[in-house]
C-alpha positions as CSV (number, residue, x, y, z in Angstrom):
1,M,3.8,14.0,-7.4
2,R,0.9,15.6,-5.5
3,N,0.9,18.5,-8.1
4,W,0.8,15.9,-11.0
5,A,-1.9,13.8,-9.3
6,T,-4.1,16.5,-8.5
7,A,-3.8,18.2,-12.3
8,Y,-4.2,15.1,-13.8
9,R,-7.0,14.0,-12.0
10,V,-9.1,17.5,-12.7
11,E,-8.0,16.8,-16.4
12,V,-9.7,13.3,-16.6
13,F,-12.8,14.2,-14.9
14,A,-12.7,17.6,-17.3
15,K,-12.7,15.6,-20.3
16,A,-14.8,12.8,-19.0
17,L,-17.8,15.5,-18.8
18,A,-17.3,16.7,-22.4
19,A,-17.4,13.4,-23.5
20,Q,-20.6,13.2,-22.0
21,G,-21.6,16.5,-23.9
22,G,-23.9,18.7,-22.0
23,D,-23.1,22.1,-20.6
24,Y,-20.7,21.7,-17.7
25,P,-19.0,24.6,-15.9
26,A,-15.6,25.3,-16.6
27,E,-14.9,24.4,-13.1
28,A,-16.5,21.2,-13.1
29,G,-13.6,19.0,-13.1
30,E,-11.6,20.7,-10.3
31,V,-14.9,19.8,-8.0
32,L,-15.2,16.5,-9.3
33,S,-11.8,15.9,-8.6
34,A,-12.1,17.7,-5.2
35,E,-15.0,15.5,-4.3
36,F,-13.2,12.1,-5.4
37,A,-10.6,12.9,-3.4
38,A,-12.6,13.8,-0.2
39,T,-14.7,10.8,-0.9
40,R,-11.5,8.3,-1.3
41,R,-9.9,9.5,2.2
42,A,-13.3,9.2,3.8
43,R,-14.2,5.6,3.0
44,Q,-10.6,4.0,3.8
45,R,-10.9,1.5,5.8
46,L,-8.5,-1.2,7.8
47,L,-9.0,-4.7,7.2
48,P,-10.9,-6.4,10.1
49,G,-8.5,-7.4,12.4
50,A,-5.6,-5.2,11.6
51,R,-5.1,-3.3,14.6
52,E,-5.0,-6.4,16.7
53,L,-2.3,-8.5,14.1
54,M,-0.1,-5.2,14.2
55,A,-0.4,-4.9,18.2
56,E,0.6,-8.6,18.4
57,L,3.8,-8.6,15.7
58,S,5.3,-5.3,17.3
59,L,5.7,-7.2,20.6
60,N,8.3,-9.6,18.4
61,Y,9.2,-8.4,15.0
62,N,10.6,-5.1,13.8
63,L,7.5,-3.7,11.5
64,A,7.9,-1.4,8.3
65,L,4.9,0.0,6.3
66,L,6.0,0.6,2.4
67,T,3.3,2.5,0.2
68,N,3.3,4.0,-3.5
69,G,2.0,6.8,-4.1
70,A,1.8,10.8,-3.6
71,P,3.4,11.4,0.3
72,D,0.9,13.7,1.5
73,L,-2.5,11.5,0.9
74,Q,-0.1,8.6,2.0
75,R,1.0,10.3,5.0
76,E,-2.4,11.3,5.7
77,K,-3.9,7.9,5.1
78,I,-1.2,6.4,7.5
79,A,-2.1,8.6,10.4
80,A,-5.9,8.4,10.0
81,S,-5.1,4.3,10.1
82,G,-4.3,4.7,14.0
83,L,-1.3,2.1,13.0
84,E,1.9,4.1,12.5
85,S,3.3,3.6,16.2
86,F,3.6,-0.2,15.4
87,F,6.2,0.8,12.3
88,K,9.9,1.4,13.0
89,A,10.5,2.7,9.6
90,I,8.1,4.1,7.1
91,A,8.6,4.4,3.0
92,V,6.8,6.3,0.7
93,S,7.5,6.1,-3.1
94,G,7.2,9.5,-3.7
95,E,9.4,10.7,-0.9
96,H,12.2,8.6,-2.7
97,G,11.3,8.6,-6.2
98,I,11.3,5.2,-6.3
99,G,8.3,2.4,-5.6
100,K,7.6,-0.9,-5.8
101,P,8.2,-3.3,-7.3
102,K,11.6,-1.9,-7.7
103,P,13.9,-3.9,-5.0
104,E,16.0,-0.7,-3.8
105,I,12.8,0.6,-2.0
106,F,12.8,-2.9,-0.2
107,H,16.2,-2.8,0.4
108,R,16.3,0.7,1.8
109,L,13.4,-0.6,4.5
110,L,15.5,-4.0,5.5
111,G,18.6,-1.4,6.0
112,E,16.4,0.7,8.3
113,L,15.3,-2.2,10.2
114,G,19.0,-3.6,10.5
115,V,17.5,-7.1,8.8
116,S,18.4,-9.3,5.9
117,A,16.0,-9.9,3.0
118,E,15.9,-13.7,4.4
119,E,14.7,-12.6,7.5
120,A,11.8,-10.4,6.4
121,V,8.4,-10.8,4.8
122,M,6.1,-9.0,2.9
123,V,2.8,-8.6,3.8
124,G,0.8,-7.3,1.0
125,N,-2.8,-7.2,-1.4
126,S,-0.7,-6.2,-4.8
127,L,0.5,-8.9,-7.0
128,E,2.1,-6.9,-9.4
129,R,3.8,-4.2,-6.8
130,D,4.1,-5.9,-3.0
131,I,4.4,-9.4,-4.0
132,A,6.5,-8.9,-7.3
133,G,8.2,-6.2,-5.4
134,A,9.5,-8.6,-2.7
135,R,10.3,-11.5,-5.1
136,N,12.7,-8.6,-6.6
137,A,14.1,-7.9,-2.9
138,G,14.4,-11.7,-2.1
139,I,11.9,-11.4,0.4
140,R,9.3,-14.0,1.8
141,S,5.7,-12.9,0.7
142,I,2.1,-13.3,1.7
143,W,-0.4,-12.1,-0.8
144,I,-3.8,-10.6,0.9
145,R,-6.1,-12.2,-1.6
146,V,-8.8,-9.4,-0.9
147,P,-12.4,-10.8,-2.4
148,G,-13.2,-8.3,-5.5
149,S,-10.2,-6.9,-5.7
150,E,-7.7,-9.8,-7.0
151,E,-5.6,-9.0,-10.2
152,Q,-3.9,-11.2,-12.4
153,A,0.3,-11.5,-12.3
154,E,2.8,-13.5,-13.3
155,V,4.0,-13.9,-10.0
156,T,3.2,-16.5,-7.3
157,P,3.1,-15.3,-3.6
158,D,4.9,-17.8,-1.0
159,Y,1.4,-17.9,0.8
160,T,-2.2,-16.6,0.1
161,I,-4.3,-15.5,2.7
162,T,-7.9,-14.3,2.9
163,D,-8.2,-13.2,6.7
164,L,-5.2,-11.3,8.1
165,S,-5.8,-13.5,11.3
166,E,-3.5,-16.1,9.0
167,V,-0.6,-13.9,8.9
168,L,0.8,-14.3,12.6
169,T,0.7,-18.5,12.0
170,I,2.3,-18.3,8.8
171,V,5.2,-16.0,10.2
172,D,5.9,-18.0,13.4
173,E,6.1,-21.1,10.8
174,I,8.7,-19.0,8.7
175,K,10.4,-18.1,11.9
176,G,10.7,-22.1,13.5
177,N,8.2,-21.4,16.4
């Protein structure tokens, strides 16, 4: 997947430059692709309160991370986040050949955690992948509506939040505390 993604990105940048006209060096697509990847990695940020929430949740719950994408990039982002130690299980779609919203990847993680779908809650920012995937797997869902990056999808989350501080209250409510 990594090789495909890199080649695809180079091709897209090269075609975009060609469409602009002008005289660009043959390696310009590669240069732009590399700059894009470096900038994307450097600008990766956690949502406010993420570290504190993970620390609190990990005291009482087994946590898993499910992410779509190329394994090298996703693993690099996970390590850079400083949150990796909070997760009992991590699944990167590119390592399994299946990703969100397919229920099989969710079921794989549930098995690793030793919990049923009814006991689990998916927290995610993508309606099409996270929330639809949770629905497909029979898991309750909390959608983090990030202002400016909302998407439209024909799926309704069980809960919608705008701040991570709301997650703990919802999870405790679901558990019955």
